[in-house]
MITORKOL-255884 format. One record per residue (C-alpha): x, y, z; residue in one letter. Coordinates in steps of 0.2 Angstrom, whole numbers, plus 5000, padded with zeros to 4 digits. Layout:
% MITORKOL-255884
NODE    u    v    w residu
NODE    X    Y    Z      A
...
% end
This chain:
% MITORKOL-255884
NODE    u    v    w residu
NODE 5050 5037 4867      M
NODE 5044 5048 4881      I
NODE 5029 5036 4884      D
NODE 5041 5022 4886      D
NODE 5052 5031 4898      L
NODE 5037 5037 4908      A
NODE 5029 5019 4908      K
NODE 5046 5012 4914      D
NODE 5048 5024 4928      V
NODE 5030 5022 4934      L
NODE 5030 5003 4933      H
NODE 5047 5003 4942      G
NODE 5041 5013 4956      R
NODE 5025 5002 4957      L
NODE 5036 4986 4958      R
NODE 5047 4994 4971      R
NODE 5032 4999 4982      D
NODE 5024 4982 4981      R
NODE 5040 4974 4988      E
NODE 5041 4987 5002      A
NODE 5023 4984 5007      L
NODE 5025 4965 5008      L
NODE 5041 4968 5018      W
NODE 5031 4975 5032      K
NODE 5025 4958 5035      L
NODE 5042 4951 5037      D
NODE 5045 4942 5053      G
NODE 5028 4946 5061      L
NODE 5018 4933 5070      S
NODE 5001 4929 5063      E
NODE 4992 4939 5076      Y
NODE 5003 4955 5073      D
NODE 5000 4953 5055      A
NODE 4981 4953 5057      R
NODE 4977 4963 5072      R
NODE 4969 4980 5071      P
NODE 4982 4993 5075      L
NODE 4971 5009 5073      T
NODE 4954 5014 5080      A
NODE 4947 5010 5062      T
NODE 4954 4993 5062      G
NODE 4969 4996 5050      T
NODE 4980 4981 5050      N
NODE 4995 4975 5040      L
NODE 4989 4960 5031      L
NODE 4973 4969 5027      G
NODE 4983 4983 5018      L
NODE 4991 4969 5007      V
NODE 4974 4961 5003      K
NODE 4967 4978 4999      H
NODE 4981 4982 4987      M
NODE 4979 4966 4979      A
NODE 4961 4969 4975      E
NODE 4965 4987 4970      V
NODE 4978 4981 4957      E
NODE 4967 4967 4951      A
NODE 4952 4979 4948      R
NODE 4962 4994 4940      Y
NODE 4973 4984 4929      F
NODE 4960 4971 4925      G
NODE 4942 4977 4924      E
NODE 4946 4995 4919      V
NODE 4954 4988 4903      F
NODE 4942 4974 4900      D
NODE 4955 4962 4906      R
NODE 4947 4954 4921      P
NODE 4958 4946 4934      S
NODE 4958 4927 4934      P
NODE 4956 4928 4953      E
NODE 4937 4929 4953      G
NODE 4934 4945 4962      L
NODE 4917 4950 4970      P
NODE 4907 4963 4960      R
NODE 4914 4980 4964      W
NODE 4896 4985 4967      Q
NODE 4895 4973 4982      D
NODE 4911 4980 4990      H
NODE 4909 4978 5009      D
NODE 4926 4982 5016      G
NODE 4931 4964 5018      S
NODE 4946 4968 5007      D
NODE 4954 4977 5022      H
NODE 4956 4963 5033      W
NODE 4960 4944 5034      A
NODE 4946 4932 5039      A
NODE 4950 4918 5050      E
NODE 4950 4905 5036      D
NODE 4962 4916 5025      E
NODE 4980 4912 5027      T
NODE 4994 4925 5025      R
NODE 5001 4913 5011      E
NODE 4985 4914 5002      Q
NODE 4984 4933 5003      I
NODE 5002 4936 4998      V
NODE 5000 4923 4984      G
NODE 4985 4932 4978      F
NODE 4994 4948 4978      Y
NODE 5009 4941 4969      R
NODE 4998 4933 4955      R
NODE 4989 4950 4954      T
NODE 5006 4958 4950      W
NODE 5008 4946 4935      K
NODE 4991 4950 4928      H
NODE 4994 4969 4931      A
NODE 5012 4969 4924      D
NODE 5005 4961 4908      A
NODE 4992 4974 4906      T
NODE 5005 4988 4909      I
NODE 5018 4980 4898      S
NODE 5006 4976 4883      E
NODE 4995 4992 4883      L
NODE 5001 5009 4878      P
NODE 4999 5023 4891      L
NODE 4985 5031 4881      D
NODE 4975 5016 4881      T
NODE 4957 5020 4885      A
NODE 4949 5013 4901      G
NODE 4933 5014 4911      H
NODE 4932 5015 4930      V
NODE 4914 5012 4933      P
NODE 4916 5016 4952      W
NODE 4923 5034 4948      W
NODE 4909 5047 4948      P
NODE 4904 5056 4932      D
NODE 4911 5064 4922      P
NODE 4928 5055 4926      R
NODE 4925 5036 4923      P
NODE 4934 5037 4906      N
NODE 4952 5037 4909      T
NODE 4969 5030 4902      T
NODE 4982 5018 4907      L
NODE 4993 5033 4912      F
NODE 4980 5040 4924      A
NODE 4977 5023 4931      V
NODE 4996 5020 4934      L
NODE 4997 5037 4943      V
NODE 4981 5033 4953      H
NODE 4987 5016 4959      V
NODE 5004 5023 4963      L
NODE 4996 5035 4974      G
NODE 4986 5021 4983      E
NODE 5001 5010 4986      I
NODE 5012 5025 4992      N
NODE 4998 5030 5004      R
NODE 4995 5012 5011      H
NODE 5014 5008 5012      T
NODE 5016 5024 5022      G
NODE 5002 5017 5033      H
NODE 5011 5000 5034      A
NODE 5027 5008 5039      D
NODE 5019 5018 5054      I
NODE 5010 5002 5059      L
NODE 5025 4991 5059      R
NODE 5035 5004 5069      E
NODE 5021 5004 5082      G
NODE 5022 4984 5083      V
NODE 5041 4982 5085      D
NODE 5050 4998 5080      G
NODE 5055 4992 5062      R
NODE 5055 5006 5049      T
NODE 5061 5009 5031      G
NODE 5057 5003 5013      M
NODE 5069 4989 5011      R
NODE 5078 4977 5021      S
NODE 5095 4981 5015      Q
NODE 5094 4999 5022      Y
NODE 5086 4994 5038      E
NODE 5096 4999 5054      Q
NODE 5097 4991 5071      E
NODE 5084 4999 5082      V
NODE 5093 5010 5095      D
NODE 5080 5012 5108      E
NODE 5090 5024 5118      E
NODE 5094 5036 5103      A
NODE 5075 5035 5098      R
NODE 5070 5040 5116      A
NODE 5082 5054 5117      A
NODE 5076 5060 5099      H
NODE 5058 5059 5104      R
NODE 5061 5068 5121      A
NODE 5069 5082 5111      K
NODE 5054 5084 5099      L
NODE 5043 5084 5114      E
NODE 5052 5098 5122      R
NODE 5052 5108 5106      A
NODE 5033 5105 5105      A
NODE 5030 5110 5123      R
NODE 5041 5125 5121      S
NODE 5032 5131 5105      A
NODE 5015 5130 5113      V
NODE 5018 5134 5132      F
NODE 5034 5144 5131      G
NODE 5051 5140 5138      S
NODE 5045 5140 5156      S
NODE 5036 5124 5153      H
NODE 5049 5115 5142      S
NODE 5057 5105 5156      A
% end
């Protein structure tokens, strides 16, 4: 019974975070969805593409349930899952992610949490694992990347949050005042009150 509860909670969080990650693309131009937004090239559409491949591998290959999407061999990983090539459309990448959800959801629903899996890209002695451990690992991945996406999106147009129904209008004046207050506090902490103005 506790296994069913744990699986339901973890799977529910995964579903929630998937939608939050996709929402970060909502309303963006093709350029803003794809362009590198950090010094290392992190971009919003690339985060979605990466998570699609993460779920396809972890809920597919690890449990001998290969993704029907035809992934490159994990040994040939070259970082191309972190960005969208010129000939890849947003619709293709989002479609791939949504199809991956169905495959991953079937694995999660059909297998018990203690089902043995093997992650060949994890170093010894840890490649042998369970569905429970993989669920926790993938949740960590999606939480991390959804956090990245939230900050990236804020930098593009100021939009923040996890769900559209909780989104508030951007109040530039209030944000500027808040940021200025934090800047004053930081300067005061480092330089003393004489340099806080």
